[in-house]
N, CA, C and O atoms as a MOPAC input file, in Angstrom:
PM7 MOZYME 1SCF
protein

 N      0.84600 1    -1.18300 1     0.00000 1
 C      0.00000 1     0.00000 1     0.00000 1
 C      0.88200 1     1.23500 1     0.00000 1
 O      1.96100 1     1.23900 1     0.59300 1
 N      0.42500 1     2.26400 1    -0.65800 1
 C      1.18200 1     3.50700 1    -0.73400 1
 C      1.37500 1     4.09300 1     0.65400 1
 O      0.43900 1     4.14800 1     1.45100 1
 N      2.58400 1     4.52700 1     0.93500 1
 C      2.86600 1     5.17200 1     2.20400 1
 C      3.14500 1     4.21000 1     3.34600 1
 O      3.43300 1     4.65300 1     4.45800 1
 N      3.07000 1     2.93400 1     3.11200 1
 C      3.31900 1     1.96200 1     4.16900 1
 C      4.73200 1     1.42600 1     4.00500 1
 O      5.12300 1     0.99000 1     2.92200 1
 N      5.48600 1     1.46400 1     5.08300 1
 C      6.87100 1     0.99500 1     5.00800 1
 C      6.96600 1    -0.50700 1     4.80900 1
 O      7.99200 1    -1.01400 1     4.35600 1
 N      5.89300 1    -1.22200 1     5.14600 1
 C      5.88300 1    -2.66200 1     4.96400 1
 C      6.47500 1    -3.42800 1     6.12700 1
 O      6.35000 1    -4.65100 1     6.17700 1
 N      7.11700 1    -2.75000 1     7.06300 1
 C      7.78700 1    -3.43600 1     8.16300 1
 C      6.82200 1    -4.23100 1     9.03600 1
 O      7.13800 1    -5.34400 1     9.45700 1
 N      5.66600 1    -3.67400 1     9.30700 1
 C      4.70600 1    -4.33700 1    10.19000 1
 C      3.46000 1    -4.78600 1     9.44900 1
 O      2.46800 1    -5.15900 1    10.07600 1
 N      3.49700 1    -4.75700 1     8.14700 1
 C      2.28700 1    -5.02500 1     7.38500 1
 C      2.39900 1    -6.34000 1     6.63900 1
 O      3.25600 1    -6.51800 1     5.77300 1
 N      1.51800 1    -7.24900 1     6.99500 1
 C      1.36300 1    -8.49100 1     6.24900 1
 C     -0.11000 1    -8.61100 1     5.94500 1
 O     -0.94000 1    -8.62100 1     6.85400 1
 N     -0.43800 1    -8.70100 1     4.68100 1
 C     -1.84100 1    -8.85100 1     4.32700 1
 C     -2.37900 1   -10.14200 1     4.91800 1
 O     -3.49000 1   -10.18900 1     5.44700 1
 N     -1.57200 1   -11.18500 1     4.81800 1
 C     -1.98800 1   -12.45800 1     5.39000 1
 C     -0.76000 1   -13.32800 1     5.58700 1
 O      0.11200 1   -13.39800 1     4.72100 1
 N     -0.70000 1   -13.97500 1     6.71100 1
 C      0.39500 1   -14.89500 1     6.99300 1
 C     -0.20600 1   -16.20800 1     7.48500 1
 O     -1.04600 1   -16.22100 1     8.38400 1
 N      0.23300 1   -17.30800 1     6.88600 1
 C     -0.24600 1   -18.61900 1     7.30100 1
 C      0.29900 1   -18.97200 1     8.67400 1
 O      1.43500 1   -18.64400 1     9.01400 1
 N     -0.53300 1   -19.64700 1     9.45600 1
 C     -0.07900 1   -20.16300 1    10.73300 1
 C      0.82500 1   -21.36500 1    10.51900 1
 O      0.89900 1   -21.91100 1     9.41800 1
 N      1.50800 1   -21.77200 1    11.57300 1
 C      2.47700 1   -22.86300 1    11.47500 1
 C      1.85200 1   -24.16000 1    10.96700 1
 O      2.45100 1   -24.86100 1    10.15200 1
 N      0.65500 1   -24.48000 1    11.44300 1
 C     -0.01000 1   -25.71500 1    11.01900 1
 C     -0.31000 1   -25.70600 1     9.52100 1
 O     -0.13800 1   -26.71700 1     8.84000 1
 N     -0.75900 1   -24.55900 1     9.01600 1
 C     -1.04900 1   -24.45400 1     7.58700 1
 C      0.23200 1   -24.48000 1     6.75500 1
 O      0.25200 1   -25.04800 1     5.66300 1
 N      1.29600 1   -23.87100 1     7.26400 1
 C      2.58000 1   -23.90400 1     6.55500 1
 C      3.08800 1   -25.34200 1     6.45000 1
 O      3.56000 1   -25.76200 1     5.39400 1
 N      2.98900 1   -26.09100 1     7.54100 1
 C      3.43700 1   -27.49300 1     7.52500 1
 C      2.59600 1   -28.32500 1     6.56300 1
 O      3.12400 1   -29.17700 1     5.84900 1
 N      1.29200 1   -28.08000 1     6.54400 1
 C      0.42400 1   -28.79200 1     5.60600 1
 C      0.82600 1   -28.47700 1     4.17300 1
 O      0.96900 1   -29.37900 1     3.34800 1
 N      1.00700 1   -27.19700 1     3.88200 1
 C      1.38400 1   -26.79700 1     2.52300 1
 C      2.68800 1   -27.46800 1     2.09600 1
 O      2.79800 1   -27.95400 1     0.97100 1
 N      3.65900 1   -27.49500 1     2.98100 1
 C      4.94800 1   -28.10500 1     2.65300 1
 C      4.81800 1   -29.60800 1     2.41100 1
 O      5.43200 1   -30.14700 1     1.49000 1
 N      4.02700 1   -30.27500 1     3.23100 1
 C      3.88900 1   -31.72800 1     3.05600 1
 C      3.11000 1   -32.06800 1     1.78800 1
 O      3.44300 1   -33.03000 1     1.09600 1
 N      2.07800 1   -31.28700 1     1.48100 1
 C      1.32300 1   -31.53400 1     0.24600 1
 C      2.19600 1   -31.22200 1    -0.96500 1
 O      2.15600 1   -31.94100 1    -1.96300 1
 N      2.97300 1   -30.16500 1    -0.88100 1
 C      3.86400 1   -29.82500 1    -1.99400 1
 C      4.85200 1   -30.95700 1    -2.26100 1
 O      5.07100 1   -31.33500 1    -3.41200 1
 N      5.44000 1   -31.49200 1    -1.21100 1
 C      6.40000 1   -32.59100 1    -1.37300 1
 C      5.72300 1   -33.81700 1    -1.98000 1
 O      6.27300 1   -34.45100 1    -2.88100 1
 N      4.54300 1   -34.14600 1    -1.49000 1
 C      3.80100 1   -35.28500 1    -2.03700 1
 C      3.46800 1   -35.05600 1    -3.50700 1
 O      3.65900 1   -35.94200 1    -4.33900 1
 N      2.97500 1   -33.87500 1    -3.81900 1
 C      2.57600 1   -33.57200 1    -5.19500 1
 C      3.76300 1   -33.65200 1    -6.14800 1
 O      3.65300 1   -34.19600 1    -7.24700 1
 N      4.88600 1   -33.11100 1    -5.72200 1
 C      6.06600 1   -33.14000 1    -6.58300 1
 C      6.60300 1   -34.55600 1    -6.77000 1
 O      7.08400 1   -34.90400 1    -7.84800 1
 N      6.51900 1   -35.36900 1    -5.72100 1
 C      7.06700 1   -36.72600 1    -5.79700 1
 C      6.12500 1   -37.73000 1    -6.44600 1
 O      6.57100 1   -38.59200 1    -7.20400 1
 N      4.83400 1   -37.63300 1    -6.16300 1
 C      3.89300 1   -38.68600 1    -6.55600 1
 C      2.91600 1   -38.30300 1    -7.66700 1
 O      2.36100 1   -39.17900 1    -8.33000 1
 N      2.70100 1   -37.00200 1    -7.87500 1
 C      1.70200 1   -36.57300 1    -8.86300 1
 C      2.35800 1   -35.96600 1   -10.09700 1
 O      1.95500 1   -36.26000 1   -11.22300 1
 N      3.35300 1   -35.13200 1    -9.89400 1
 C      4.01500 1   -34.45600 1   -11.01700 1
 C      4.55100 1   -35.41700 1   -12.08200 1
 O      4.43300 1   -35.12100 1   -13.27100 1
 N      5.13700 1   -36.55900 1   -11.69700 1
 C      5.68300 1   -37.44800 1   -12.73200 1
 C      4.64300 1   -37.95000 1   -13.74200 1
 O      5.00400 1   -38.36900 1   -14.84100 1
 N      3.37000 1   -37.91100 1   -13.37900 1
 C      2.31500 1   -38.41700 1   -14.25900 1
 C      1.46300 1   -37.30900 1   -14.87700 1
 O      0.58100 1   -37.59000 1   -15.68900 1
 N      1.71400 1   -36.06600 1   -14.50400 1
 C      0.84800 1   -34.95700 1   -14.91300 1
 C      0.76400 1   -34.79300 1   -16.42600 1
 O     -0.32900 1   -34.63500 1   -16.97000 1
 N      1.88400 1   -34.82700 1   -17.09900 1
 C      1.87300 1   -34.64100 1   -18.55600 1
 C      1.09400 1   -35.76000 1   -19.23800 1
 O      0.30400 1   -35.50600 1   -20.14700 1
 N      1.31400 1   -36.98800 1   -18.80300 1
 C      0.60200 1   -38.12600 1   -19.40800 1
 C     -0.89800 1   -38.03000 1   -19.16400 1
 O     -1.69600 1   -38.32500 1   -20.05500 1
 N     -1.27900 1   -37.62200 1   -17.97100 1
 C     -2.70600 1   -37.46700 1   -17.65500 1
 C     -3.34400 1   -36.47900 1   -18.62100 1
 O     -4.41000 1   -36.74400 1   -19.17500 1
 N     -2.69300 1   -35.34700 1   -18.81900 1
 C     -3.25000 1   -34.33100 1   -19.71500 1
 C     -3.19400 1   -34.76000 1   -21.17600 1
 O     -4.17300 1   -34.60600 1   -21.90500 1
 N     -2.06200 1   -35.29300 1   -21.60500 1
 C     -1.91600 1   -35.68200 1   -23.00700 1
 C     -2.86000 1   -36.81200 1   -23.39700 1
 O     -3.37400 1   -36.83900 1   -24.51500 1
 N     -3.08600 1   -37.74300 1   -22.47300 1
 C     -3.95100 1   -38.89000 1   -22.75600 1
 C     -5.40700 1   -38.63000 1   -22.39500 1
 O     -6.27900 1   -39.44300 1   -22.70000 1
 N     -5.67000 1   -37.50800 1   -21.75100 1
 C     -7.04000 1   -37.17100 1   -21.36400 1
 C     -7.65800 1   -38.21200 1   -20.44800 1
 O     -8.83500 1   -38.54800 1   -20.57800 1
 N     -6.86000 1   -38.71700 1   -19.52500 1
 C     -7.34800 1   -39.79000 1   -18.65700 1
 C     -7.48100 1   -39.32900 1   -17.21000 1
 O     -6.96800 1   -38.28100 1   -16.81800 1
 N     -8.17700 1   -40.13500 1   -16.44100 1
 C     -8.33000 1   -39.86100 1   -15.01800 1
 C     -6.97300 1   -40.03600 1   -14.32700 1
 O     -6.25300 1   -40.99000 1   -14.62200 1
 N     -6.62100 1   -39.13500 1   -13.41900 1
 C     -5.32100 1   -39.21600 1   -12.74700 1
 C     -5.32400 1   -40.20800 1   -11.57500 1
 O     -5.27800 1   -39.80600 1   -10.41200 1
 N     -5.37900 1   -41.48400 1   -11.89100 1
 C     -5.45500 1   -42.52000 1   -10.85100 1
 C     -4.26400 1   -42.46700 1    -9.89900 1
 O     -4.41300 1   -42.69000 1    -8.69700 1
 N     -3.08200 1   -42.17200 1   -10.43800 1
 C     -1.89200 1   -42.07700 1    -9.59000 1
 C     -2.06900 1   -41.00000 1    -8.52400 1
 O     -1.65800 1   -41.17200 1    -7.37700 1
 N     -2.68200 1   -39.89300 1    -8.91700 1
 C     -2.92200 1   -38.80800 1    -7.96500 1
 C     -3.93300 1   -39.23400 1    -6.91000 1
 O     -3.74300 1   -38.97400 1    -5.72200 1
 N     -5.00000 1   -39.88400 1    -7.34000 1
 C     -5.99700 1   -40.35300 1    -6.37700 1
 C     -5.36500 1   -41.32700 1    -5.39300 1
 O     -5.60000 1   -41.23200 1    -4.18800 1
 N     -4.57400 1   -42.25100 1    -5.89000 1
 C     -3.91500 1   -43.22100 1    -5.01300 1
 C     -2.99900 1   -42.52200 1    -4.00700 1
 O     -2.99700 1   -42.85900 1    -2.82300 1
 N     -2.22300 1   -41.55000 1    -4.48200 1
 C     -1.30000 1   -40.82500 1    -3.59800 1
 C     -2.05500 1   -39.99200 1    -2.57000 1
 O     -1.68900 1   -39.96400 1    -1.39400 1
 N     -3.10700 1   -39.31500 1    -3.01700 1
 C     -3.88800 1   -38.49000 1    -2.09400 1
 C     -4.60800 1   -39.35000 1    -1.06000 1
 O     -4.66100 1   -38.99100 1     0.11600 1
 N     -5.15900 1   -40.47600 1    -1.49100 1
 C     -5.81400 1   -41.38400 1    -0.53600 1
 C     -4.81000 1   -41.93100 1     0.47400 1
 O     -5.09400 1   -41.96800 1     1.67100 1
 N     -3.65300 1   -42.35000 1     0.00700 1
 C     -2.63700 1   -42.91300 1     0.90400 1
 C     -2.21100 1   -41.90100 1     1.96800 1
 O     -1.90800 1   -42.27200 1     3.10200 1
 N     -2.19100 1   -40.62900 1     1.59300 1
 C     -1.80700 1   -39.56700 1     2.52600 1
 C     -3.01300 1   -38.96200 1     3.24800 1
 O     -2.87100 1   -38.02900 1     4.03800 1
 N     -4.19000 1   -39.50100 1     2.97000 1
 C     -5.44700 1   -39.00400 1     3.54300 1
 C     -5.66400 1   -37.52100 1     3.24200 1
 O     -6.07500 1   -36.74700 1     4.10500 1
 N     -5.37600 1   -37.15000 1     1.99800 1
 C     -5.53700 1   -35.76600 1     1.55400 1
 C     -6.61200 1   -35.61200 1     0.48400 1
 O     -6.81400 1   -34.50800 1    -0.02100 1
 N     -7.29200 1   -36.67000 1     0.13200 1
 C     -8.29800 1   -36.62500 1    -0.92900 1
 C     -9.58100 1   -35.93000 1    -0.49100 1
 O    -10.35400 1   -35.46800 1    -1.33100 1
 N     -9.81600 1   -35.85100 1     0.81400 1
 C    -11.05400 1   -35.25100 1     1.33700 1
 C    -10.80700 1   -34.74100 1     2.75100 1
 O    -11.48100 1   -35.15900 1     3.69300 1
 N     -9.85000 1   -33.84300 1     2.89900 1
 C     -9.45900 1   -33.35600 1     4.23200 1
 C    -10.56300 1   -32.59400 1     4.94200 1
 O    -10.51800 1   -32.41700 1     6.16000 1
 N    -11.54400 1   -32.14700 1     4.19300 1
 C    -12.62300 1   -31.33500 1     4.76100 1
 C    -13.64200 1   -32.13900 1     5.56300 1
 O    -14.41600 1   -31.55600 1     6.32200 1
 N    -13.66000 1   -33.44700 1     5.41600 1
 C    -14.66100 1   -34.26700 1     6.10200 1
 C    -14.45000 1   -34.13400 1     7.61100 1
 O    -13.32900 1   -34.28400 1     8.09700 1
 N    -15.52100 1   -33.85500 1     8.35000 1
 C    -15.39400 1   -33.68800 1     9.80400 1
 C    -14.82800 1   -34.93500 1    10.48600 1
 O    -15.03600 1   -36.05900 1    10.03200 1
 N    -14.12000 1   -34.71100 1    11.56800 1
 C    -13.50900 1   -35.80600 1    12.32100 1
 C    -14.53400 1   -36.83300 1    12.77000 1
 O    -14.24600 1   -38.03000 1    12.79200 1
 N    -15.72800 1   -36.37800 1    13.12800 1
 C    -16.74700 1   -37.30500 1    13.62500 1
 C    -17.16400 1   -38.33800 1    12.57500 1
 O    -17.76900 1   -39.35600 1    12.90800 1
 N    -16.83800 1   -38.07300 1    11.30500 1
 C    -17.15200 1   -39.02000 1    10.23700 1
 C    -15.88800 1   -39.65500 1     9.65900 1
 O    -15.91900 1   -40.24400 1     8.57800 1
 N    -14.78700 1   -39.53300 1    10.38100 1
 C    -13.55100 1   -40.19000 1     9.98700 1
 C    -12.58300 1   -39.34900 1     9.18700 1
 O    -11.54200 1   -39.84500 1     8.75600 1
 N    -12.90800 1   -38.08100 1     8.97900 1
 C    -12.03400 1   -37.21300 1     8.21000 1
 C    -11.06300 1   -36.44100 1     9.08200 1
 O    -10.99900 1   -36.63900 1    10.29500 1
 N    -10.31600 1   -35.56700 1     8.45200 1
 C     -9.33700 1   -34.74700 1     9.16300 1
 C     -9.97500 1   -33.52000 1     9.79800 1
 O     -9.40000 1   -32.91200 1    10.70100 1
 N    -11.16800 1   -33.15500 1     9.32600 1
 C    -11.83400 1   -31.97600 1     9.86900 1
 C    -11.12500 1   -30.68000 1     9.52300 1
 O    -11.18100 1   -29.71500 1    10.28500 1
 N    -10.46500 1   -30.65400 1     8.38700 1
 C     -9.69600 1   -29.47500 1     7.98500 1
 C    -10.60700 1   -28.28800 1     7.71200 1
 O    -11.73200 1   -28.43800 1     7.23700 1
 N    -10.09400 1   -27.11600 1     8.02100 1
 C    -10.84500 1   -25.89900 1     7.73100 1
 C    -10.74600 1   -25.56100 1     6.24200 1
 O    -10.03400 1   -26.22400 1     5.48700 1
 N    -11.46500 1   -24.52900 1     5.84100 1
 C    -11.51700 1   -24.15500 1     4.42400 1
 C    -10.13800 1   -23.79400 1     3.88300 1
 O     -9.80500 1   -24.14800 1     2.75200 1
 N     -9.33900 1   -23.09900 1     4.67300 1
 C     -8.01300 1   -22.71000 1     4.21000 1
 C     -7.13200 1   -23.93600 1     3.97300 1
 O     -6.42400 1   -24.00400 1     2.96900 1
 N     -7.17100 1   -24.88900 1     4.87400 1
 C     -6.38200 1   -26.11100 1     4.69400 1
 C     -6.82500 1   -26.86000 1     3.44300 1
 O     -5.99700 1   -27.38100 1     2.69500 1
 N     -8.13000 1   -26.91000 1     3.22200 1
 C     -8.65300 1   -27.57900 1     2.03000 1
 C     -8.14700 1   -26.89100 1     0.77000 1
 O     -7.74300 1   -27.55400 1    -0.18500 1
 N     -8.16800 1   -25.57600 1     0.76700 1
 C     -7.68500 1   -24.81100 1    -0.38900 1
 C     -6.18400 1   -25.01100 1    -0.57900 1
 O     -5.71400 1   -25.09100 1    -1.71400 1
 N     -5.43700 1   -25.09300 1     0.49800 1
 C     -3.99600 1   -25.32400 1     0.37300 1
 C     -3.70200 1   -26.66700 1    -0.29200 1
 O     -2.79200 1   -26.77100 1    -1.11500 1
 N     -4.46900 1   -27.68900 1     0.06300 1
 C     -4.29700 1   -28.99600 1    -0.58200 1
 C     -4.57700 1   -28.86800 1    -2.07800 1
 O     -3.78400 1   -29.31900 1    -2.90500 1
 N     -5.69800 1   -28.25800 1    -2.41500 1
 C     -6.07000 1   -28.09200 1    -3.82300 1
 C     -5.00300 1   -27.29500 1    -4.57100 1
 O     -4.59000 1   -27.67400 1    -5.66700 1
 N     -4.56700 1   -26.20800 1    -3.97900 1
 C     -3.58800 1   -25.32700 1    -4.61400 1
 C     -2.24500 1   -26.02700 1    -4.84800 1
 O     -1.65100 1   -25.88900 1    -5.91700 1
 N     -1.77900 1   -26.76200 1    -3.87000 1
 C     -0.47900 1   -27.42900 1    -4.02000 1
 C     -0.52900 1   -28.55500 1    -5.04600 1
 O      0.44100 1   -28.77800 1    -5.77100 1
 N     -1.63900 1   -29.25800 1    -5.10800 1
 C     -1.78300 1   -30.28200 1    -6.15100 1
 C     -1.85600 1   -29.60000 1    -7.52100 1
 O     -1.26500 1   -30.08000 1    -8.48800 1
 N     -2.57400 1   -28.49100 1    -7.60100 1
 C     -2.71100 1   -27.76500 1    -8.86900 1
 C     -1.37900 1   -27.22400 1    -9.37700 1
 O     -1.21100 1   -27.03900 1   -10.58300 1
 N     -0.43800 1   -26.96800 1    -8.48600 1
 C      0.88900 1   -26.50200 1    -8.90900 1
 C      1.54000 1   -27.48500 1    -9.87700 1
 O      2.27300 1   -27.08600 1   -10.78200 1
 N      1.26400 1   -28.77700 1    -9.67700 1
 C      1.90700 1   -29.78800 1   -10.52200 1
 C      0.96500 1   -30.41700 1   -11.53300 1
 O      1.41000 1   -30.91900 1   -12.56600 1
 N     -0.34100 1   -30.39600 1   -11.24800 1
 C     -1.30200 1   -31.01000 1   -12.17200 1
 C     -2.69700 1   -30.45100 1   -11.90700 1
 O     -3.34500 1   -30.80500 1   -10.92200 1
 N     -3.14200 1   -29.58500 1   -12.78700 1
 C     -4.46300 1   -28.97300 1   -12.61200 1
 C     -5.56700 1   -30.02300 1   -12.60100 1
 O     -6.51300 1   -29.91700 1   -11.82000 1
 N     -5.45900 1   -31.02100 1   -13.44700 1
 C     -6.48500 1   -32.07000 1   -13.49500 1
 C     -6.59500 1   -32.79700 1   -12.16300 1
 O     -7.70000 1   -33.06700 1   -11.69200 1
 N     -5.47400 1   -33.10900 1   -11.56200 1
 C     -5.46600 1   -33.84200 1   -10.29500 1
 C     -6.01900 1   -33.02000 1    -9.14200 1
 O     -6.54200 1   -33.57300 1    -8.17400 1
 N     -5.90500 1   -31.71000 1    -9.24100 1
 C     -6.41900 1   -30.85900 1    -8.15900 1
 C     -7.93400 1   -30.92600 1    -8.05800 1
 O     -8.51400 1   -30.53600 1    -7.04400 1
 N     -8.57100 1   -31.41900 1    -9.11000 1
 C    -10.02800 1   -31.54500 1    -9.07100 1
 C    -10.48200 1   -32.67200 1    -8.15200 1
 O    -11.65200 1   -32.71400 1    -7.77000 1
 N     -9.59800 1   -33.57400 1    -7.79200 1
 C     -9.98800 1   -34.65900 1    -6.88000 1
 C    -10.40800 1   -34.08300 1    -5.52800 1
 O    -11.55300 1   -34.28300 1    -5.12400 1
 N     -9.53000 1   -33.37600 1    -4.81200 1
 C     -9.99200 1   -32.80900 1    -3.54100 1
 C    -11.01800 1   -31.69200 1    -3.72700 1
 O    -11.89500 1   -31.51100 1    -2.88300 1
 N    -10.91300 1   -30.94600 1    -4.82100 1
 C    -11.85300 1   -29.84000 1    -5.03700 1
 C    -13.27600 1   -30.34000 1    -5.24900 1
 O    -14.21600 1   -29.83100 1    -4.63900 1
 N    -13.43300 1   -31.33200 1    -6.11000 1
 C    -14.77400 1   -31.83800 1    -6.40300 1
 C    -15.30400 1   -32.68300 1    -5.25300 1
 O    -16.51100 1   -32.70400 1    -5.01400 1
 N    -14.42600 1   -33.37900 1    -4.53600 1
 C    -14.89300 1   -34.07900 1    -3.34000 1
 C    -15.50200 1   -33.08600 1    -2.35100 1
 O    -16.53100 1   -33.36700 1    -1.73600 1
 N    -14.87200 1   -31.94100 1    -2.20500 1
 C    -15.40400 1   -30.90300 1    -1.30700 1
 C    -16.71700 1   -30.35800 1    -1.85200 1
 O    -17.72100 1   -30.31800 1    -1.14100 1
 N    -16.70900 1   -29.94400 1    -3.10000 1
 C    -17.89400 1   -29.33700 1    -3.70300 1
 C    -19.05800 1   -30.31600 1    -3.75500 1
 O    -20.18700 1   -29.95700 1    -3.42200 1
 N    -18.79400 1   -31.53000 1    -4.16300 1
 C    -19.85900 1   -32.51700 1    -4.28600 1
 C    -20.44200 1   -32.95600 1    -2.95900 1
 O    -21.63300 1   -33.25500 1    -2.87300 1
 N    -19.62100 1   -32.99900 1    -1.92800 1
 C    -20.10800 1   -33.46200 1    -0.62300 1
 C    -20.70000 1   -32.35300 1     0.22900 1
 O    -21.29800 1   -32.62600 1     1.27000 1
 N    -20.54400 1   -31.12600 1    -0.18900 1
 C    -21.03200 1   -29.99500 1     0.60900 1
 C    -22.52500 1   -30.06000 1     0.91400 1
 O    -22.90500 1   -29.78800 1     2.05300 1
 N    -23.39900 1   -30.40700 1    -0.04200 1
 C    -24.82200 1   -30.50700 1     0.30800 1
 C    -25.10000 1   -31.53900 1     1.40400 1
 O    -25.94500 1   -31.31200 1     2.27000 1
 N    -24.40000 1   -32.65800 1     1.36600 1
 C    -24.57600 1   -33.67100 1     2.41600 1
 C    -24.05500 1   -33.12900 1     3.74000 1
 O    -24.69400 1   -33.28600 1     4.78000 1
 N    -22.90100 1   -32.49800 1     3.69400 1
 C    -22.29700 1   -31.96300 1     4.91000 1
 C    -23.16800 1   -30.87600 1     5.53600 1
 O    -23.28300 1   -30.80200 1     6.75900 1
 N    -23.77400 1   -30.04400 1     4.71300 1
 C    -24.58200 1   -28.93400 1     5.22700 1
 C    -26.00500 1   -29.33000 1     5.58200 1
 O    -26.56700 1   -28.81400 1     6.54800 1
 N    -26.59300 1   -30.23700 1     4.81400 1
 C    -28.02700 1   -30.49500 1     4.96400 1
 C    -28.40700 1   -31.95300 1     5.16000 1
 O    -29.57900 1   -32.25100 1     5.38900 1
 N    -27.47000 1   -32.84900 1     5.07700 1
 C    -27.79700 1   -34.26600 1     5.19400 1
 C    -28.12700 1   -34.67100 1     6.62100 1
 O    -27.67500 1   -34.04700 1     7.58100 1
 N    -28.91700 1   -35.71700 1     6.74300 1
 C    -29.21300 1   -36.27200 1     8.06600 1
 C    -27.93800 1   -36.88300 1     8.63800 1
 O    -26.96500 1   -37.09900 1     7.91500 1
 N    -27.95100 1   -37.15200 1     9.90000 1
 C    -26.79300 1   -37.78100 1    10.54200 1
 C    -26.47200 1   -39.12100 1     9.86400 1
 O    -25.30600 1   -39.46600 1     9.67100 1
 N    -27.51900 1   -39.86300 1     9.50700 1
 C    -27.32000 1   -41.15900 1     8.85700 1
 C    -26.65900 1   -41.00800 1     7.49100 1
 O    -25.74800 1   -41.76200 1     7.14900 1
 N    -27.12200 1   -40.02800 1     6.71000 1
 C    -26.51200 1   -39.79400 1     5.39500 1
 C    -25.06300 1   -39.35500 1     5.53200 1
 O    -24.19400 1   -39.81000 1     4.78900 1
 N    -24.81000 1   -38.47000 1     6.48600 1
 C    -23.43700 1   -38.00900 1     6.70400 1
 C    -22.52700 1   -39.17400 1     7.07000 1
 O    -21.43000 1   -39.30800 1     6.52700 1
 N    -22.98400 1   -40.01000 1     7.98700 1
 C    -22.16300 1   -41.15200 1     8.40400 1
 C    -21.89500 1   -42.08200 1     7.22500 1
 O    -20.77400 1   -42.55700 1     7.03900 1
 N    -22.92400 1   -42.33500 1     6.44000 1
 C    -22.78600 1   -43.25700 1     5.31100 1
 C    -21.86900 1   -42.70300 1     4.22300 1
 O    -20.92100 1   -43.37000 1     3.80900 1
 N    -22.14900 1   -41.49700 1     3.76400 1
 C    -21.43300 1   -40.97400 1     2.60400 1
 C    -20.14400 1   -40.23900 1     2.94600 1
 O    -19.13600 1   -40.41600 1     2.26100 1
 N    -20.15500 1   -39.42900 1     3.98000 1
 C    -18.92000 1   -38.74000 1     4.35600 1
 C    -17.91700 1   -39.73300 1     4.93600 1
 O    -16.71100 1   -39.61300 1     4.72100 1
 N    -18.43400 1   -40.71400 1     5.67400 1
 C    -17.54800 1   -41.75200 1     6.20400 1
 C    -16.86800 1   -42.53200 1     5.09500 1
 O    -15.66200 1   -42.77600 1     5.14800 1
 N    -17.63800 1   -42.92300 1     4.09100 1
 C    -17.06400 1   -43.65100 1     2.95300 1
 C    -16.05000 1   -42.78800 1     2.21100 1
 O    -15.00600 1   -43.28100 1     1.78400 1
 N    -16.35200 1   -41.51900 1     2.05900 1
 C    -15.42000 1   -40.60600 1     1.39400 1
 C    -14.12300 1   -40.50800 1     2.18700 1
 O    -13.03600 1   -40.59600 1     1.61600 1
 N    -14.23000 1   -40.32900 1     3.48300 1
 C    -13.03900 1   -40.21400 1     4.32700 1
 C    -12.19000 1   -41.47900 1     4.28100 1
 O    -10.96200 1   -41.40600 1     4.33100 1
 N    -12.83200 1   -42.63100 1     4.18800 1
 C    -12.10300 1   -43.90400 1     4.13300 1
 C    -11.52800 1   -44.18700 1     2.74200 1
 O    -10.81000 1   -45.17000 1     2.56000 1
 N    -11.83400 1   -43.34500 1     1.77700 1
 C    -11.32900 1   -43.54700 1     0.42400 1
 C    -12.09400 1   -44.59000 1    -0.35300 1
 O    -11.57900 1   -45.15200 1    -1.32000 1
 N    -13.32900 1   -44.85600 1     0.06300 1
 C    -14.14000 1   -45.88800 1    -0.58700 1
 C    -14.98800 1   -45.35500 1    -1.73700 1
 O    -15.75500 1   -46.10500 1    -2.34200 1
 N    -14.86000 1   -44.11700 1    -2.02700 1
 C    -15.62000 1   -43.52300 1    -3.11800 1
 C    -15.22900 1   -42.07700 1    -3.30000 1
 O    -14.35900 1   -41.55200 1    -2.60500 1
 N    -15.88400 1   -41.45000 1    -4.24000 1
 C    -15.65000 1   -40.03800 1    -4.51400 1
 C    -16.99600 1   -39.37000 1    -4.70100 1
 O    -18.00300 1   -40.02600 1    -4.96900 1
 N    -16.99700 1   -38.07600 1    -4.55800 1
 C    -18.19800 1   -37.30300 1    -4.83900 1
 C    -18.04000 1   -36.62600 1    -6.19000 1
 O    -16.94300 1   -36.51300 1    -6.73600 1
 N    -19.15600 1   -36.18800 1    -6.69700 1
 C    -19.18200 1   -35.41000 1    -7.91700 1
 C    -20.32600 1   -34.42600 1    -7.79200 1
 O    -21.00300 1   -34.37900 1    -6.76400 1
 N    -20.53700 1   -33.67100 1    -8.79100 1
 C    -21.68100 1   -32.77600 1    -8.82300 1
 C    -22.05400 1   -32.54000 1   -10.27100 1
 O    -21.27500 1   -32.79400 1   -11.19000 1
 N    -23.24100 1   -32.05800 1   -10.44400 1
 C    -23.72800 1   -31.79100 1   -11.78500 1
 C    -24.44100 1   -30.45100 1   -11.77700 1
 O    -25.11600 1   -30.10600 1   -10.80700 1
 N    -24.29700 1   -29.72300 1   -12.82100 1
 C    -25.05900 1   -28.50000 1   -12.96100 1
 C    -25.45000 1   -28.35000 1   -14.41300 1
 O    -24.80700 1   -28.89000 1   -15.31300 1
 N    -26.49500 1   -27.61900 1   -14.61500 1
 C    -26.91500 1   -27.35800 1   -15.98800 1
 C    -27.27500 1   -25.89300 1   -16.10500 1
 O    -27.61100 1   -25.23000 1   -15.12400 1
 N    -27.19800 1   -25.42400 1   -17.28700 1
 C    -27.54500 1   -24.03800 1   -17.56900 1
 C    -28.57200 1   -24.03200 1   -18.69000 1
 O    -28.58400 1   -24.92500 1   -19.53800 1
 N    -29.42300 1   -23.03300 1   -18.69100 1
 C    -30.44400 1   -22.98100 1   -19.75300 1
 C    -29.84000 1   -22.84500 1   -21.14000 1
 O    -30.57000 1   -22.78800 1   -22.12900 1

């Protein structure tokens, strides 16, 4: 900002927990997802390697509340996962992004039974969510 020396001004600074998450996701993405990114895009195929890596690290659906077996990550942590995966493969970043977007109606409005059934399965890596929209 004009007139600000910048010494005491940070628009936003990540907390230690978010910094550690970002670093670990970045390392995973570079090691396990990046090597397949070009092939995924060139072949127009589903990034199974990314899904396998994200599931193994329990990063495919970090937003699922702890009570349903998830990490209970906040919105910023979820975005950090998506962003770090997108750094190496935009297609693969849709795995955590669409899991979040697709499961949001269940998370916000589903009965306890629906949440346990579907969010629990998502957290365990037994399925994925999707969503559909249409325009006139």
